[in-house]
C-alpha positions as CSV (number, residue, x, y, z in Angstrom):
1,M,50.2,10.7,-106.3
2,E,52.1,7.4,-105.8
3,Q,49.2,5.4,-107.0
4,A,49.0,7.5,-110.2
5,R,52.7,6.8,-110.8
6,C,52.1,3.1,-110.4
7,V,49.2,3.2,-112.8
8,A,51.3,5.1,-115.4
9,S,54.3,2.8,-114.9
10,G,52.1,-0.3,-115.5
11,L,50.5,1.3,-118.6
12,R,54.0,2.0,-120.0
13,A,55.1,-1.6,-119.5
14,R,51.9,-2.9,-121.0
15,Y,52.0,-0.5,-123.9
16,D,55.6,-1.7,-124.8
17,A,54.6,-5.3,-124.5
18,V,51.4,-5.0,-126.6
19,R,53.1,-3.0,-129.4
20,A,56.1,-5.3,-129.5
21,F,53.9,-8.4,-129.8
22,T,52.1,-6.9,-132.8
23,E,55.3,-6.5,-134.6
24,S,56.6,-9.9,-133.6
25,L,53.6,-11.4,-135.4
26,C,54.7,-9.6,-138.5
27,A,58.4,-10.4,-138.3
28,P,58.2,-13.5,-140.6
29,L,56.4,-11.5,-143.3
30,C,57.9,-10.1,-146.5
31,P,56.7,-6.6,-147.7
32,E,54.4,-8.2,-150.2
33,D,52.6,-10.2,-147.4
34,H,51.8,-6.9,-145.7
35,V,49.6,-5.5,-148.6
36,V,47.3,-8.4,-149.6
37,Q,43.6,-8.0,-149.1
38,S,41.7,-11.2,-149.9
39,M,38.1,-10.1,-149.3
40,P,36.2,-7.0,-148.2
41,D,35.9,-8.3,-144.6
42,A,39.6,-8.6,-144.2
43,S,42.3,-6.0,-144.2
44,P,46.0,-5.9,-145.2
45,V,48.5,-6.4,-142.4
46,K,49.9,-3.0,-143.3
47,W,46.5,-1.4,-142.7
48,H,46.2,-3.1,-139.3
49,L,49.6,-1.8,-138.3
50,A,48.8,1.8,-139.3
51,H,45.2,1.8,-137.9
52,T,46.3,0.8,-134.5
53,A,48.9,3.6,-134.5
54,W,46.1,6.0,-135.8
55,F,44.0,5.0,-132.8
56,F,46.6,6.1,-130.3
57,E,47.4,9.2,-132.4
58,T,43.7,10.2,-132.6
59,F,42.2,9.3,-129.2
60,V,45.3,9.9,-127.0
61,L,47.9,12.1,-128.6
62,G,45.4,14.2,-130.5
63,E,43.8,15.2,-127.3
64,R,46.9,17.2,-126.3
65,A,47.4,20.7,-127.4
66,G,50.2,21.2,-130.0
67,Y,50.3,17.6,-131.3
68,A,50.7,17.5,-135.1
69,P,49.7,14.3,-136.9
70,F,52.5,12.3,-138.6
71,H,50.8,12.8,-142.0
72,P,47.8,15.0,-142.7
73,Q,46.0,12.3,-144.8
74,F,46.6,9.2,-142.5
75,G,43.5,10.1,-140.6
76,Y,41.5,9.5,-143.8
77,L,43.3,6.4,-144.8
78,F,43.4,4.6,-141.5
79,N,40.1,5.5,-139.8
80,S,37.9,2.4,-139.6
81,Y,34.3,3.3,-138.8
82,Y,34.4,6.3,-136.5
83,V,32.1,8.6,-138.4
84,S,32.3,11.3,-135.8
85,V,36.0,11.6,-136.3
86,G,35.9,12.2,-140.1
87,E,35.7,10.6,-143.6
88,R,37.2,7.3,-144.3
89,H,38.8,5.4,-147.1
90,S,36.6,2.6,-148.5
91,R,37.1,-0.7,-146.5
92,P,36.9,-3.0,-149.5
93,R,39.6,-0.9,-151.2
94,R,42.3,-1.0,-148.5
95,G,44.3,-3.5,-150.6
96,V,44.8,-0.9,-153.4
97,L,46.9,1.3,-151.2
98,S,50.5,0.6,-152.2
99,R,51.5,3.8,-150.5
100,P,52.3,4.5,-147.8
101,T,55.0,1.9,-148.1
102,V,55.5,-0.8,-145.5
103,D,58.6,1.0,-144.3
104,E,56.8,4.2,-143.9
105,T,54.0,2.4,-142.0
106,Y,56.5,1.2,-139.5
107,R,58.0,4.7,-139.3
108,Y,54.6,5.9,-138.5
109,R,54.1,3.3,-135.7
110,H,57.5,4.2,-134.2
111,H,56.8,7.9,-134.3
112,V,53.6,7.3,-132.4
113,D,55.4,5.0,-130.0
114,E,58.0,7.8,-129.2
115,R,55.3,10.3,-128.6
116,M,53.3,7.9,-126.5
117,R,56.3,6.9,-124.3
118,E,57.0,10.6,-123.7
119,L,53.4,11.0,-122.6
120,L,53.5,7.9,-120.4
121,D,56.7,9.2,-118.8
122,E,55.0,12.5,-118.0
123,L,52.1,10.6,-116.5
124,A,54.5,8.6,-114.4
125,A,55.9,11.8,-113.1
126,G,52.6,12.6,-111.6
127,R,50.6,14.5,-114.2
128,H,46.8,14.1,-114.4
129,L,46.0,10.9,-116.2
130,D,42.4,9.7,-115.5
131,D,40.9,10.3,-119.0
132,L,44.1,9.6,-120.9
133,A,44.7,6.3,-118.9
134,F,41.2,5.1,-120.0
135,A,41.8,5.9,-123.6
136,I,45.2,4.2,-123.5
137,E,43.7,1.1,-122.0
138,V,41.1,1.0,-124.7
139,G,43.8,1.4,-127.3
140,L,45.8,-1.5,-125.9
141,H,42.8,-3.8,-126.0
142,H,41.9,-2.5,-129.4
143,E,45.4,-3.4,-130.6
144,Q,45.0,-6.9,-129.2
145,Q,41.8,-7.3,-131.2
146,H,43.8,-6.4,-134.3
147,Q,46.6,-8.8,-133.4
148,E,44.0,-11.6,-133.8
149,L,42.7,-10.0,-137.0
150,I,46.2,-9.8,-138.4
151,L,46.5,-13.6,-137.9
152,T,43.0,-14.5,-139.2
153,D,43.1,-12.0,-142.2
154,L,46.6,-13.2,-143.1
155,K,45.5,-16.8,-143.0
156,H,42.6,-16.1,-145.3
157,A,45.0,-14.3,-147.7
158,M,47.6,-17.1,-147.7
159,A,44.8,-19.7,-148.3
160,Q,44.1,-18.1,-151.7
161,N,47.7,-18.7,-152.8
162,P,48.1,-22.1,-154.7
163,L,51.6,-22.4,-153.0
164,R,49.8,-22.6,-149.6
165,P,52.7,-20.8,-148.0
166,A,53.6,-21.4,-144.3
167,I,53.9,-18.0,-142.8
168,F,55.4,-19.3,-139.6
169,G,58.1,-21.7,-140.6
170,G,58.9,-24.9,-138.8
171,A,56.6,-27.2,-136.9
172,P,54.1,-25.5,-134.6
173,P,54.3,-26.1,-130.9
174,G,53.3,-29.7,-130.3
175,R,49.8,-30.6,-129.1
176,R,49.5,-30.9,-125.3
177,G,47.5,-33.5,-123.4
178,G,45.8,-36.5,-124.9
179,G,42.8,-37.0,-127.2
180,A,39.5,-35.4,-126.9
181,G,37.7,-38.4,-125.3
182,E,34.0,-39.1,-125.3
183,L,31.7,-36.1,-125.4
184,R,30.0,-35.7,-122.0
185,Y,27.6,-33.1,-120.7
186,L,27.7,-31.2,-117.4
187,D,24.4,-30.5,-115.8
188,Q,23.7,-26.9,-114.7
189,A,20.9,-26.2,-112.2
190,E,18.3,-23.5,-112.9
191,G,18.4,-20.3,-111.0
192,V,18.9,-16.5,-111.0
193,R,22.4,-15.7,-112.1
194,W,24.6,-12.6,-112.5
195,V,26.0,-11.9,-116.0
196,G,28.0,-9.0,-117.3
197,H,31.1,-7.3,-116.1
198,G,31.1,-6.1,-112.5
199,G,33.8,-3.5,-112.8
200,G,37.1,-3.4,-111.0
201,A,39.1,-4.1,-114.2
202,F,38.9,-3.2,-117.9
203,A,35.9,-4.3,-119.9
204,F,34.3,-3.1,-123.1
205,D,31.1,-1.1,-122.7
206,N,29.0,-3.9,-124.3
207,E,29.9,-6.2,-121.4
208,A,28.0,-4.0,-118.9
209,P,26.0,-3.5,-116.9
210,R,26.1,-6.5,-114.6
211,H,22.6,-7.8,-114.3
212,R,20.6,-10.8,-113.1
213,V,19.0,-13.3,-115.5
214,F,17.0,-16.4,-114.9
215,V,18.8,-19.4,-116.4
216,G,16.8,-22.6,-116.8
217,A,18.3,-26.0,-116.1
218,F,20.5,-27.1,-118.9
219,A,23.5,-29.3,-119.7
220,L,26.6,-27.9,-121.4
221,A,29.0,-30.1,-123.4
222,E,32.3,-30.6,-121.5
223,R,34.3,-29.7,-124.5
224,P,33.9,-28.3,-128.1
225,V,32.9,-30.4,-131.0
226,T,35.9,-32.1,-132.7
227,C,36.9,-32.4,-136.3
228,G,36.1,-36.1,-136.2
229,E,32.6,-35.5,-134.9
230,Y,32.0,-32.9,-137.5
231,L,33.3,-35.2,-140.2
232,A,30.6,-37.7,-139.2
233,F,28.0,-35.0,-139.8
234,M,29.5,-34.4,-143.2
235,Q,29.5,-38.1,-144.0
236,D,25.8,-38.3,-143.0
237,G,25.0,-35.8,-145.7
238,G,25.0,-32.7,-143.4
239,Y,25.7,-30.3,-146.3
240,S,23.0,-31.8,-148.5
241,R,20.1,-32.0,-146.0
242,P,18.1,-28.8,-146.0
243,E,15.9,-29.9,-143.1
244,L,19.0,-29.4,-140.8
245,W,19.5,-25.8,-141.8
246,L,18.0,-22.4,-141.1
247,S,16.5,-21.0,-144.3
248,S,19.2,-18.3,-144.7
249,G,21.8,-20.9,-143.7
250,W,20.7,-23.2,-146.5
251,D,20.8,-20.3,-148.9
252,A,24.4,-19.7,-147.8
253,V,25.3,-23.4,-148.4
254,V,23.9,-23.3,-151.9
255,A,25.3,-19.9,-152.9
256,N,28.8,-20.5,-151.5
257,R,28.9,-24.3,-152.3
258,W,29.9,-25.1,-148.8
259,E,30.9,-28.8,-148.4
260,A,33.2,-28.5,-145.3
261,P,34.6,-26.0,-142.9
262,L,36.8,-23.2,-144.3
263,Y,40.4,-24.4,-144.9
264,W,39.5,-28.1,-145.2
265,E,40.9,-29.5,-148.4
266,R,40.0,-32.9,-149.8
267,R,42.9,-35.0,-151.0
268,E,40.8,-36.3,-153.8
269,R,37.4,-35.0,-155.2
270,H,35.4,-37.9,-153.8
271,D,37.6,-38.7,-150.9
272,D,36.8,-38.2,-147.2
273,S,40.4,-37.7,-146.4
274,F,41.2,-34.0,-145.6
275,Q,44.1,-31.7,-145.0
276,L,43.8,-28.4,-143.2
277,F,45.5,-25.1,-144.2
278,T,47.1,-23.4,-141.2
279,L,49.5,-20.5,-140.7
280,H,52.2,-23.2,-140.4
281,G,51.1,-24.6,-143.8
282,L,49.1,-27.7,-144.8
283,R,48.7,-30.4,-142.3
284,E,46.7,-33.6,-141.7
285,L,43.3,-33.4,-140.2
286,D,43.5,-34.3,-136.5
287,V,40.1,-35.8,-135.6
288,D,40.6,-34.9,-131.9
289,E,41.0,-31.1,-132.4
290,P,38.1,-28.8,-132.1
291,V,36.5,-28.1,-135.4
292,C,37.3,-24.5,-136.4
293,H,36.3,-21.9,-139.0
294,V,32.6,-22.8,-139.1
295,S,29.8,-20.3,-139.5
296,H,26.9,-19.9,-137.1
297,Y,24.8,-21.6,-139.7
298,E,27.0,-24.6,-139.7
299,A,27.2,-24.7,-135.9
300,D,23.4,-24.6,-135.7
301,A,22.9,-27.3,-138.3
302,Y,25.4,-29.5,-136.6
303,A,23.7,-29.0,-133.3
304,R,20.3,-30.0,-134.8
305,W,21.9,-33.1,-136.4
306,A,23.4,-34.0,-133.0
307,G,20.1,-33.7,-131.2
308,A,21.3,-30.7,-129.3
309,R,21.4,-26.9,-129.6
310,L,23.8,-24.0,-129.2
311,P,24.0,-22.4,-125.7
312,T,22.7,-19.0,-125.0
313,E,25.4,-16.5,-124.0
314,A,23.9,-16.4,-120.4
315,E,24.2,-20.1,-120.2
316,W,27.8,-20.0,-121.5
317,E,28.9,-17.2,-119.2
318,T,27.4,-18.7,-116.0
319,A,29.0,-22.1,-116.8
320,A,32.3,-20.3,-117.4
321,Q,32.3,-18.7,-114.0
322,G,33.7,-21.9,-112.5
323,A,36.2,-22.5,-115.3
324,L,38.8,-19.9,-114.2
325,A,41.6,-20.4,-111.8
326,G,40.5,-19.6,-108.3
327,A,36.8,-19.7,-109.3
328,E,36.1,-22.6,-107.1
329,D,36.3,-20.2,-104.1
330,V,33.6,-17.9,-105.5
331,P,30.0,-18.6,-104.5
332,R,27.8,-20.0,-107.2
333,G,26.1,-17.2,-109.1
334,A,28.8,-14.6,-108.2
335,A,29.4,-12.0,-110.8
336,P,32.0,-12.7,-113.5
337,G,35.1,-10.7,-112.7
338,E,35.0,-11.7,-109.0
339,A,36.9,-14.9,-109.8
340,G,40.7,-14.6,-110.5
341,E,40.5,-14.0,-114.2
342,A,44.1,-12.9,-114.3
343,S,45.4,-16.5,-114.1
344,I,43.6,-17.7,-117.3
345,E,45.4,-20.6,-118.9
346,G,44.8,-22.1,-122.3
347,N,45.9,-22.3,-126.0
348,F,46.2,-18.6,-126.8
349,A,48.2,-16.5,-129.3
350,E,51.2,-16.2,-127.0
351,R,51.8,-20.0,-127.5
352,G,52.5,-19.5,-131.2
353,R,50.4,-22.5,-132.3
354,Y,47.6,-20.3,-133.9
355,H,45.5,-23.4,-134.2
356,P,43.3,-25.4,-131.8
357,E,44.5,-28.5,-130.1
358,P,42.8,-31.5,-128.5
359,A,41.1,-30.9,-125.2
360,G,43.2,-33.2,-123.1
361,A,42.3,-34.1,-119.5
362,P,40.1,-31.7,-117.5
363,S,41.8,-29.6,-114.9
364,R,39.6,-31.1,-112.2
365,P,36.8,-33.7,-112.3
366,G,33.6,-32.3,-113.8
367,A,35.1,-29.1,-115.1
368,P,34.4,-28.0,-118.6
369,R,37.4,-28.0,-121.0
370,Q,38.6,-25.3,-123.4
371,L,36.0,-22.8,-122.5
372,L,38.7,-20.2,-122.9
373,G,41.1,-20.3,-125.9
374,D,41.4,-22.6,-128.9
375,V,38.1,-21.6,-130.7
376,W,35.5,-18.9,-130.3
377,E,32.2,-20.7,-129.5
378,W,29.0,-19.6,-131.3
379,T,26.0,-19.0,-129.1
380,S,22.3,-18.8,-130.1
381,S,22.1,-15.2,-128.7
382,A,21.7,-12.2,-130.9
383,Y,24.2,-9.4,-130.2
384,A,22.0,-6.9,-128.4
385,P,22.4,-4.4,-125.5
386,Y,22.1,-5.6,-122.0
387,P,19.4,-3.9,-119.9
388,G,20.6,-0.4,-119.0
389,F,23.5,-0.5,-121.6
390,R,25.2,2.9,-122.1
391,P,27.9,3.3,-124.7
392,W,31.1,5.1,-123.9
393,S,30.9,8.9,-124.3
394,G,32.3,10.7,-127.3
395,A,33.7,9.0,-130.4
396,L,34.6,5.9,-128.5
397,G,30.9,5.2,-128.1
398,E,31.0,4.0,-131.8
399,Y,33.2,1.1,-130.7
400,N,30.5,-1.5,-130.0
401,G,27.0,-0.3,-129.7
402,K,26.2,0.7,-133.3
403,F,26.8,-2.9,-134.4
404,M,24.0,-4.4,-132.3
405,S,22.0,-5.6,-135.3
406,S,22.1,-8.8,-137.4
407,Q,25.0,-10.4,-135.5
408,L,25.4,-13.4,-133.2
409,V,27.5,-13.6,-130.0
410,L,30.6,-15.8,-129.7
411,R,32.4,-16.5,-126.4
412,G,35.7,-17.7,-125.0
413,G,38.5,-16.5,-127.3
414,S,40.7,-18.6,-129.7
415,A,44.2,-19.8,-130.4
416,A,44.7,-16.3,-132.0
417,T,43.5,-14.3,-129.0
418,P,46.0,-12.8,-126.6
419,A,45.5,-14.4,-123.1
420,S,45.4,-11.0,-121.3
421,H,42.6,-9.8,-123.6
422,I,40.0,-12.4,-122.8
423,R,37.6,-12.9,-119.9
424,A,34.4,-14.7,-119.2
425,T,32.2,-11.7,-119.9
426,Y,33.8,-10.9,-123.2
427,R,31.2,-10.6,-126.0
428,N,32.6,-11.1,-129.6
429,F,30.1,-10.8,-132.5
430,F,30.0,-11.6,-136.1
431,P,27.3,-12.1,-138.8
432,P,26.0,-15.7,-139.1
433,D,27.8,-16.5,-142.3
434,A,31.3,-15.5,-141.1
435,R,33.9,-18.3,-141.2
436,W,37.3,-16.7,-141.4
437,Q,37.6,-16.2,-137.7
438,M,38.5,-19.2,-135.5
439,S,35.0,-20.1,-134.6
440,G,33.8,-23.5,-133.3
441,I,31.0,-25.3,-131.6
442,R,30.0,-26.2,-128.1
443,L,26.7,-27.9,-127.6
444,A,24.0,-27.6,-125.0
445,R,20.9,-29.5,-124.1
446,D,17.7,-28.8,-122.1
447,L,17.2,-30.7,-118.9
């Protein structure tokens, strides 16, 4: 009984913190900022706020007898892709919804918060919580995913505005550490390794089961590719050399007229001097920062130009095992999740920079830098089920498994990812032409 109370108390504190952080991200916005949808893949901030409330209302509160939804049609408006739950409003048309108003959306959130806190207080008093605790934990991590989406979708929307508005006023937190330094590679021996989540803490179903893989000898770049290094690729004709590109990648270059990463803006038409659009407004290109907002196609083309390749997700994950605080005490090849992941440090959303920064010095000699935070790192691995994968039961089984087609895996989190949301086993996934997420490049080589 006492253990159940502790679990419920911890959930209550975490619920309050996660929900408050979401609204803190929206505090600088005016009502008009909440309703813009700049492309079909992005959603208005207002929709994110309502959808995350809908998730708790549907999968937690709705499981209790006698609960009446806040509004009978919000389930239709704010369902995302849960077919088993009911019909949904068209995703590309979320931006046409002027109603409910922004004020009503916040009232909806606060209504759900009140009911959720009542429930959490009941659980803390010793009521049965196993199934509800799991759904609440899923909902919290789901909301953290939408915190990142709020930032990246908002950035895309503001970049369409000729005023280039700075959503977060004032200067961003200053860059830490020094420059990036010379790119070095860290050798990794071949062997049978464990990958996937080993249990004992929350993970999404697509991170399991833990299983063994043979990983050949390879070398992993100590840090991500920088803006300066990527600029050299551009100056060498990277976007005009079809031999560097996958066929569908070259088609994307031509169709979209790509000449640089997303949010890079030339000062003059034929100038190689660039500015970057950020959530703090326009700023000068910093050649020591990790390059950001590149597609898998661009990452792959750069790797080929550099005489390297992208790592597989198994290579990335096994290398990351030693990058976490306390991981040096874990035997080589131990399962991720057995190495103090709670003490992850890096440039994450809580820092308020919302933009990558130079790598700085390694935490210890021979350690990879920036594996966690700053930029999501493309791998060469297709997003596919692990051997023995089983989706969650019920409607939550639609969360990950049904998207295991035509997507590539990214690893490591970004400057828009909450620190408590990421881990070495986390599998993000996007189609190869996606650029609006904070995606970057880490190279690998065969040995």
